[in-house]
Each structure stands twice: as structure tokens, then as C-alpha cells.
VEXKOL-691597 format. One line per 2 residues: their letters; for each residue x, y, z of C-alpha. Coordinates in steps of 0.2 Angstrom, whole numbers. Example, Ala and Ser with C-alpha at 12.3 -4.5 7.8 and 13.67 -1.06 7.14 Angstrom:
BEGIN
AS> 62 -22 39 | 68 -5 36 $
***
This chain:
BEGIN
ME> 814 353 596 | 799 356 582 $
LL> 781 360 590 | 773 364 573 $
RI> 775 365 555 | 765 372 540 $
AN> 771 363 525 | 766 368 506 $
GE> 752 380 515 | 740 386 502 $
LA> 725 398 507 | 716 412 496 $
FG> 701 423 497 | 695 426 480 $
TD> 709 430 469 | 721 434 483 $
KI> 732 422 490 | 735 423 509 $
LD> 746 409 508 | 757 403 493 $
KA> 765 386 496 | 770 393 513 $
DV> 783 383 524 | 786 387 541 $
SI> 793 378 556 | 791 382 575 $
QT> 803 378 588 | 802 376 606 $
GE> 806 392 617 | 806 404 602 $
RI> 798 421 602 | 793 424 584 $
CL> 786 441 578 | 775 440 563 $
VG> 777 455 552 | 768 461 537 $
RN> 758 476 528 | 741 477 535 $
GA> 729 465 526 | 743 453 521 $
GK> 734 441 531 | 745 440 548 $
ST> 729 438 559 | 722 426 547 $
LM> 738 414 547 | 736 416 568 $
KV> 719 408 565 | 726 394 553 $
LM> 739 390 567 | 726 389 582 $
GL> 715 378 570 | 701 391 569 $
QN> 705 393 549 | 707 377 537 $
LD> 721 377 524 | 715 377 505 $
DG> 730 363 503 | 745 360 513 $
QI> 748 351 529 | 748 358 547 $
LK> 760 346 558 | 760 346 577 $
SS> 759 336 592 | 742 329 597 $
TM> 746 333 614 | 752 352 612 $
LM> 742 365 619 | 739 381 610 $
AM> 731 398 617 | 728 414 609 $
LE> 725 432 615 | 715 439 601 $
QD> 717 457 595 | 702 465 601 $
PP> 700 465 620 | 684 456 628 $
ES> 667 465 625 | 661 473 642 $
TD> 649 461 650 | 643 459 668 $
VN> 654 442 670 | 665 443 685 $
IF> 685 441 680 | 686 424 688 $
DY> 673 418 678 | 678 425 662 $
VA> 697 418 664 | 690 401 669 $
QG> 681 400 651 | 700 396 646 $
VK> 699 379 653 | 684 376 643 $
EN> 678 357 647 | 679 361 666 $
AD> 675 380 666 | 657 378 671 $
LI> 662 366 686 | 675 378 692 $
TR> 663 394 690 | 651 384 702 $
YH> 664 380 714 | 669 399 715 $
SL> 651 405 716 | 648 393 731 $
IH> 663 398 741 | 657 416 740 $
LI> 639 411 745 | 644 400 759 $
GE> 653 415 766 | 636 425 767 $
DP> 625 410 770 | 634 394 776 $
SE> 618 384 778 | 618 365 776 $
KN> 609 366 759 | 624 377 753 $
LN> 636 366 761 | 629 351 752 $
KL> 630 358 735 | 647 363 739 $
AK> 652 345 744 | 644 339 728 $
VQ> 654 350 717 | 669 346 725 $
EE> 666 329 722 | 663 332 703 $
LE> 679 342 704 | 688 327 710 $
QA> 680 316 697 | 685 327 681 $
NA> 703 330 689 | 701 348 688 $
WQ> 708 354 705 | 724 359 695 $
DE> 714 369 684 | 706 379 698 $
QR> 722 382 705 | 731 387 689 $
IE> 716 400 687 | 721 407 704 $
QV> 740 406 702 | 738 416 685 $
MS> 725 429 692 | 738 431 707 $
TL> 753 434 695 | 743 447 686 $
SL> 736 455 700 | 717 452 695 $
DG> 702 454 707 | 692 439 703 $
DA> 675 448 709 | 677 463 698 $
KI> 666 465 684 | 673 465 666 $
SD> 660 479 661 | 670 490 675 $
LS> 688 487 667 | 699 499 657 $
GG> 707 494 641 | 724 490 649 $
WL> 714 479 662 | 704 470 649 $
RK> 720 466 640 | 727 458 656 $
VA> 711 447 658 | 712 443 641 $
LA> 730 436 643 | 725 428 659 $
KA> 712 417 650 | 725 413 637 $
LV> 737 408 651 | 726 396 660 $
TN> 727 382 649 | 747 383 652 $
PD> 749 382 633 | 766 375 624 $
IL> 763 390 611 | 755 407 616 $
LL> 747 417 600 | 747 436 603 $
DE> 740 449 592 | 743 465 593 $
PT> 747 462 613 | 751 481 617 $
NH> 735 490 610 | 725 499 623 $
LD> 740 497 635 | 750 512 642 $
IA> 769 513 643 | 770 505 659 $
SV> 759 491 656 | 769 488 640 $
LW> 786 486 649 | 777 474 661 $
LE> 770 464 649 | 786 464 639 $
KF> 796 459 654 | 781 446 659 $
LK> 782 438 641 | 802 436 642 $
DF> 798 426 658 | 787 414 649 $
AG> 793 396 647 | 784 392 632 $
TI> 784 397 613 | 777 414 608 $
IF> 770 419 592 | 766 437 591 $
IS> 758 452 578 | 764 469 583 $
HD> 768 486 577 | 779 493 592 $
RA> 796 494 586 | 803 495 603 $
FI> 792 480 609 | 798 469 595 $
RG> 816 474 598 | 815 469 617 $
LS> 805 453 614 | 809 443 599 $
TR> 821 431 594 | 816 428 576 $
IL> 805 439 563 | 793 429 550 $
DL> 789 441 537 | 773 438 527 $
DR> 773 446 511 | 762 443 495 $
GQ> 758 426 502 | 776 421 505 $
LK> 783 417 522 | 802 420 525 $
SY> 811 417 541 | 824 431 547 $
PG> 834 426 562 | 840 438 574 $
DY> 835 456 580 | 822 468 572 $
DL> 835 478 565 | 844 465 557 $
YI> 827 460 549 | 826 479 542 $
EQ> 843 478 533 | 839 461 527 $
KQ> 822 464 520 | 828 479 512 $
HD> 840 469 503 | 830 456 497 $
LQ> 818 469 489 | 832 476 480 $
VE> 838 459 474 | 819 456 469 $
EQ> 818 473 459 | 834 468 451 $
QN> 828 451 446 | 813 458 440 $
AL> 820 470 429 | 832 456 421 $
FD> 816 446 419 | 807 460 411 $
KR> 820 464 397 | 822 445 393 $
LA> 802 445 391 | 802 462 380 $
EE> 817 455 368 | 808 439 365 $
EV> 792 449 362 | 800 458 348 $
WI> 807 442 342 | 790 434 340 $
RQ> 784 451 331 | 797 451 317 $
GI> 793 448 300 | 789 434 287 $
KA> 806 429 287 | 807 427 306 $
RR> 790 418 307 | 797 405 293 $
TR> 813 401 305 | 807 403 322 $
NE> 809 388 333 | 793 380 341 $
GR> 804 378 358 | 807 396 358 $
VR> 789 400 356 | 783 388 370 $
SL> 797 397 381 | 790 414 377 $
EK> 772 407 382 | 780 401 399 $
LR> 789 418 402 | 770 426 399 $
LE> 761 417 411 | 776 418 424 $
RK> 775 437 421 | 755 437 423 $
AR> 757 427 440 | 771 440 448 $
RE> 763 448 462 | 771 466 462 $
VR> 777 474 478 | 763 488 482 $
NQ> 768 506 480 | 772 515 498 $
SS> 758 527 504 | 761 546 502 $
MN> 749 552 516 | 746 572 516 $
IT> 737 581 528 | 727 595 523 $
QG> 733 611 531 | 722 625 537 $
ER> 725 642 539 | 739 647 552 $
SG> 734 650 569 | 738 663 581 $
KL> 754 663 591 | 744 657 607 $
VF> 736 638 606 | 732 637 624 $
EA> 736 642 642 | 732 636 659 $
KD> 736 644 676 | 733 634 692 $
VT> 721 624 683 | 713 611 693 $
VA> 700 598 687 | 693 586 699 $
FD> 677 574 698 | 668 569 714 $
DK> 682 576 726 | 694 566 715 $
VI> 707 578 710 | 712 573 690 $
ID> 723 588 685 | 730 599 700 $
KL> 737 617 699 | 744 615 681 $
NL> 752 628 673 | 756 627 654 $
LI> 758 637 639 | 758 629 621 $
TR> 763 639 606 | 760 637 588 $
ND> 771 623 581 | 774 615 598 $
RL> 775 596 596 | 770 588 613 $
AF> 767 571 618 | 757 565 634 $
IG> 764 552 644 | 757 542 659 $
AN> 746 528 665 | 729 525 660 $
GT> 717 536 670 | 729 548 675 $
GK> 722 562 666 | 729 565 649 $
ST> 711 562 640 | 705 576 653 $
LI> 718 588 647 | 713 585 628 $
KL> 695 588 633 | 701 605 641 $
IM> 711 610 626 | 697 606 614 $
EK> 685 616 625 | 675 600 628 $
LK> 676 602 647 | 677 614 661 $
QT> 689 617 674 | 685 616 693 $
SG> 697 631 696 | 711 641 688 $
EM> 711 650 673 | 713 645 654 $
RS> 710 653 637 | 711 646 620 $
GV> 721 653 604 | 711 661 588 $
NL> 709 654 572 | 711 636 578 $
EV> 706 621 565 | 707 605 576 $
AY> 709 587 568 | 706 575 581 $
FD> 709 556 580 | 700 548 595 $
QH> 708 530 601 | 689 525 603 $
RE> 686 528 584 | 671 537 577 $
AL> 658 521 571 | 662 517 555 $
DL> 645 511 544 | 652 491 541 $
NQ> 641 491 526 | 648 506 518 $
TV> 663 505 505 | 679 513 509 $
QE> 676 526 494 | 659 531 500 $
IV> 665 534 518 | 680 545 512 $
GE> 671 553 498 | 654 554 506 $
GK> 645 550 490 | 656 561 480 $
QE> 669 558 467 | 681 571 470 $
VM> 689 577 487 | 699 593 490 $
VN> 715 589 496 | 726 606 501 $
GR> 716 617 490 | 719 604 474 $
SR> 703 593 468 | 707 573 467 $
HV> 698 559 461 | 693 549 480 $
LG> 701 533 471 | 718 542 468 $
YL> 718 549 486 | 714 532 492 $
QD> 730 525 483 | 740 536 495 $
FL> 734 527 510 | 737 509 502 $
FS> 718 506 495 | 718 500 477 $
PK> 703 504 467 | 697 486 470 $
RA> 700 487 488 | 692 505 489 $
RT> 677 497 483 | 677 484 498 $
PV> 664 486 512 | 672 491 529 $
KA> 668 475 537 | 679 466 525 $
LS> 695 477 531 | 708 472 543 $
GG> 710 482 560 | 725 490 552 $
EK> 715 495 535 | 702 502 546 $
NR> 713 513 555 | 720 519 538 $
LL> 703 522 532 | 701 534 548 $
LA> 718 545 546 | 712 546 526 $
RL> 696 554 531 | 703 564 545 $
FL> 718 571 535 | 704 578 522 $
RP> 699 591 536 | 708 607 535 $
SN> 718 610 552 | 731 618 562 $
LL> 731 609 577 | 733 589 576 $
IL> 728 577 591 | 731 561 590 $
DE> 725 550 603 | 733 532 602 $
PT> 734 533 581 | 746 519 581 $
ND> 736 504 586 | 735 490 571 $
LD> 744 500 559 | 758 491 550 $
IE> 775 496 552 | 777 504 536 $
TL> 762 514 538 | 768 519 555 $
EL> 784 525 548 | 775 536 535 $
LE> 763 542 549 | 779 549 558 $
EV> 785 557 543 | 768 565 540 $
VA> 767 572 559 | 786 577 557 $
NY> 783 588 543 | 766 594 548 $
AG> 765 614 547 | 756 617 564 $
TV> 754 612 582 | 755 592 587 $
IL> 748 585 602 | 751 566 603 $
VS> 745 551 615 | 754 537 612 $
HD> 761 520 620 | 773 519 604 $
RD> 791 524 611 | 798 525 596 $
FV> 783 535 588 | 784 547 603 $
NN> 804 550 601 | 802 552 583 $
CV> 787 564 583 | 788 577 598 $
NT> 801 588 607 | 792 590 623 $
CL> 783 578 634 | 771 581 649 $
YF> 772 566 661 | 756 563 671 $
DG> 762 555 689 | 745 549 695 $
TG> 743 562 708 | 736 576 698 $
RI> 753 583 694 | 758 586 676 $
NQ> 778 588 673 | 785 596 658 $
IV> 800 587 651 | 810 592 636 $
GG> 813 578 623 | 805 562 618 $
YD> 801 547 628 | 819 541 632 $
DV> 821 558 640 | 805 554 652 $
DS> 813 536 654 | 828 546 660 $
YL> 819 558 671 | 809 543 680 $
AL> 825 534 683 | 832 550 691 $
KE> 817 552 701 | 818 534 707 $
EQ> 836 536 712 | 833 552 720 $
RQ> 817 543 730 | 829 530 736 $
QQ> 843 541 741 | 829 551 752 $
LS> 824 534 759 | 841 530 761 $
AE> 845 546 769 | 830 546 781 $
QK> 834 527 787 | 852 533 791 $
KV> 846 549 800 | 835 538 811 $
TQ> 849 527 814 | 860 540 818 $
QS> 848 550 829 | 847 534 839 $
KA> 865 533 842 | 867 551 844 $
EP> 854 553 859 | 865 543 872 $
AK> 880 552 865 | 871 569 869 $
KE> 869 563 886 | 885 555 888 $
AV> 893 572 882 | 896 578 901 $
KA> 901 562 905 | 914 562 892 $
TK> 922 578 897 | 926 571 915 $
KK> 936 557 905 | 955 560 902 $
LS> 952 570 886 | 963 585 881 $
FK> 957 602 882 | 957 603 863 $
ES> 946 587 863 | 934 591 876 $
KE> 931 607 866 | 927 598 850 $
LA> 916 586 859 | 906 600 866 $
EL> 904 608 847 | 898 592 839 $
PE> 881 593 843 | 879 610 836 $
II> 888 605 820 | 876 591 817 $
DN> 861 599 819 | 867 614 806 $
LE> 873 600 794 | 855 590 797 $
NQ> 846 608 792 | 857 611 777 $
IA> 854 593 771 | 836 596 774 $
EL> 834 613 763 | 843 604 748 $
QE> 833 589 748 | 817 600 749 $
QV> 823 608 733 | 827 592 724 $
NQ> 810 586 728 | 801 600 719 $
ND> 791 593 703 | 801 605 689 $
FF> 819 604 699 | 825 591 685 $
SK> 818 603 671 | 829 617 677 $
DE> 847 620 670 | 858 607 671 $
QY> 873 615 679 | 860 621 693 $
TK> 854 605 696 | 871 596 697 $
NI> 877 609 709 | 863 605 721 $
LN> 865 587 720 | 884 587 723 $
QL> 880 600 739 | 868 587 745 $
AE> 881 572 743 | 895 582 750 $
NE> 885 588 767 | 879 569 769 $
SK> 897 564 768 | 902 578 781 $
LD> 888 572 792 | 894 553 792 $
LV> 912 560 796 | 907 571 811 $
YT> 897 556 818 | 912 545 816 $
RW> 922 558 826 | 910 559 839 $
QE> 910 540 842 | 929 542 842 $
LD> 929 554 855 | 915 545 865 $
EL> 925 530 867 | 941 538 873 $
***
């Protein structure tokens, strides 16, 4: 069923058309990913759908009863408002009434005076009259689903929790269409995976903007491409879209080449001599004028960016070394007995939930933090280029050119002088866009601006803390290439699974206990490691449960062993029964020793053949123990 349609939509800011006779239909149950370059107008289109931005021309057709909610690109501002009151704002007309009811409930818990009880009764009556009880129950249900504490302050939350709170505010309206603008920003990988599963179970229609390719692959059922004002639908998965989009661009290039050839031929004809001018027909002249207008109106595909990092001098072999390093704040251990060696040209990714110590380790490496205990040393001749996830403050009134050039017309890139406008074109800023104030840029354009400024600094150690937020996929893929070709050491913190896989060869997994596990490979290898650890944990749990069960069976069996010898057992059977307790004890001790080896943090980083042998021995001994217990039971019952 069709929920919404844009028909012949037109929207322009200045001379740039955001929508150019755009047509799109949204159906029930779809999960549509809106893609396009930074600045193409994706967030603006979301505002159009939401009714926050009017079209210049065309229509938006939708049912009067249809509800929409939007998760905005930026997390909510930190305030002293509690989570319940913030989420309740999503129901709009009844928000004030519901927050008053919630506050009175808490107040009565502390002061159940008649005055307060009368206030509560009055608010309950108002809730009844406004038919708002459903809204209140929906708020409680959504907060329970997202595991939110209604009394917690917004100001105390991390970026990931702020994202969940904003999502809760959008969901309490029970929308038919949920609009999500970069929903994975500020989330760690575990939260991204949770969000993906949550949205798959959402009953309504979803339209979302994202740069996270793994997230797009996992969630989308259709791709909607916004390119130079044109909206085009690509049914199917993301990889199919990439293939079809490339084909469409090639066809466009061929058609444009044929058009330009025809136009050139007509221009030659119109410029011929006297004889030609005498014989030319007016129809052909009019056709030429039409061709000229069409060529003038054409919006060319923007050139691909070509980022370059200014390389510093070669660093020493050692970049950073930690021996039994511990960092603790107020008796809380953030990093526990870390042993780590980073050498020149290593490529590392820090993986783990928010608050597990990733930023702390970066501060240690950059010598901005002292360890609580242990030994550390840094290499010599280190030149660090650091991209902070919280972003350096940008003067919103300055232009792109002013920020990068710092008032100069020339910049130095790898020892070569370049005009600042030419350098900015490498980052997809046209001369016109380079003279634009920062406040007029999209989130992705601001991120490209920060990268352009950062890459001017000579470096041999590149530290990127969540660099992919808000970047379009094309720029993201280019950044991958730049990082892969960087002639220095790379440390990366990112929730983007594809980006991690394509940029590093080693991961440090922060498990939340202060322990940091080193795993060879990318995110997929971390995922395999965690799956093995979970399997091993389940096996251990099962073994412990089995051991308890077997011990409960064994104790009576041990007590009855003497009695069993008095039964009509053969001499051989009696001897076997008497020996079984010792065999059981030996097997249990062997299993315990093997299990202790498997539980070591570095077990799965050791040689594959070694780990395989240990796991096989463990499985074999557990199987033997089952057989021994079975035999004991058989002899006991004779």
C-alpha cells in the first residue's frame, strides 16, 4: 500500500537544485536507504518528507491519518532534563500532562500528603479526558524495550545512550514511517548491531540515511539515489545498487559524448562561410539553439576527490610500548596490565563498546595521560596527525578557504606549493563552495573540511577517532584508499565494520573489564574471536552444569560402591567398580587443567594447530568422562 508520494517535486537553494522534477513512492513495510554525495540534499529531502521544508513546486501526497517521526542527525543537546521528560516530548500535545503525572508519582513516593494526592487525582482525571493513558503506556513500553532509566539526566549520557534516547522520542509516536538521519553515528559496534536487529523487527516503514555499508546491506530493501536533483530507485540490495549505478553512469557518459559530438558538428555548420549561411534552414538553427540550452542546463558528474596526506619524516622503529600498564580512575580500572608493542607501519583498530578505554589508550600513546602503574615508552621523531571524534571547534562564520588556508592563498602539500582552492577541489569543494561560510555546510562537508585541514600537517603517525561519521560512501571509500597507502603508522577507532576490515591488519579488542586482547586481522576476525569465546563460555557453562549433575549422581554411587561389591559381581567387575572413582577424579583434573588453558585471554591468538589440539583433548576427555559415569551406573545396577 502506498503511504506517501512526491510528484514532480522541485526545490532549489540559490542556483543549485536539490530536487529537479523528482518523483518517488513509499510503500508499506519498506526499509529504504537514501544515498548520495555530501551536500546533495539528503537531509533536506528528509525535512521535506517530514513537512519541515516546503517544496518550491510539485506535490507531497499522503494520508491525513499517517504518522511520521524523525531521528535527527545530531544527538540531543545535553540538558538537565531527565530521560522520561525528554522522551515524552515525542507525543507533543499530551507531553506536559504526562510529565506532570510522572513527576507527581515520584513526589508522592517521598511525600504522600493529601495535597499531593489531590494533585495526582486531578492530573489522572485530565489524562482520562485527553485519552492520554495510551501515550503514557507507550512511553513506558518504549523505554523498557530500549532499557532506558527514566530518572537519569540527559546531561549524564554518552553519545550512544543519547542516540537511544532520541530514537525512543521518535518511536513513542508509534509512526507509520520512521525517518533516520545517520542513525549509527556515535554508536559503538555492539550498539550498531543491536540497532540493526531492532529496526528489522520494526513493523512500520523506514527511510534512513547512512554511510555504513554493512548496516545498509543488513537493513535496506531498496536504495533511493539522490544525484544532481534526480531521485532514482534501485530495488534490491546495496551491492546490486553499486553495480547498477556504475552502469548508469557509464551510459550517461556515452550519451553525453554523443550529444557533445552532435553539438560540435552543428556549431561547425553554423560557422561556415557565405554559401552555407545563404542555404541554411531556420529549423536547423532553432534546433541548434535548443541543443545549446540543453547543454548549458546539464549538471555534470562531480569529479572524484583525490585526498593526499602530507607525509612527515620517517619515525623510529618503535612507536609505543607498554609493559604491565594499568590506568585507574577513582579505584575503577580502565586498562588492566596492558602489554603492547606498536612498531612503525603497524595498522591497528581499537574495537569495543563506548567507555571501555579506547580513548584512554589513545591519550597514553599521545602522552596526554600518565599510567597508574607499569612502564611506557614512546618512539622518537613521532609526528602525530590526530582526528578527534568530538571535532575541533570550527568558526561557523569563516569560509572553507579561510579555515584551510589560514588567510593564505597557498598551502604546502608534501613539499609542493598549491593554491588553496585547487587543494580544496581534491576534497570536492568547488571554488564557489570553498568561499561558502562553514555554517552553510552539511555534516559530511564539515567532516571533509576537517580532513582537508588535518592532512596538511606532516605526520608519520595517523590517529583517526571515528573519522567516518557523516561522510558519503564515495568519500569514505577514498579515505580507505588514502589510509591503506599511508606510509606510516595507523591507529583507527571506528564502528564502521567495512572500514575496519579494509584499513587494518590487527585489532585490539577492549572487553570492558580493563583487559585488551590483540587479534590479527580486521573486524570480521574480531567477530569470529568473540563467537569462539561465546561458544567456549557456553561449553564451560554446560560442562560445569554437567559436573554438578554428575557429582550429585556420583556421591551416592561412591557410598554404595562397597555394597555393590557384595552383589553378584564377577571379580573383574568388582575390581573395575572399585577403580572407577580414581579414574573419574583423574579425568576431572585433566579437564580442569585444559579448561584453564582455554580461558586464558591470549589462547585464541596462539598458533591454530596448538589451540586445535587443546580443544580436541578437552572434548575427548569430556567424552571419556561421560562413558566412565555410564559404566559406573551400569555396574551399580547389577
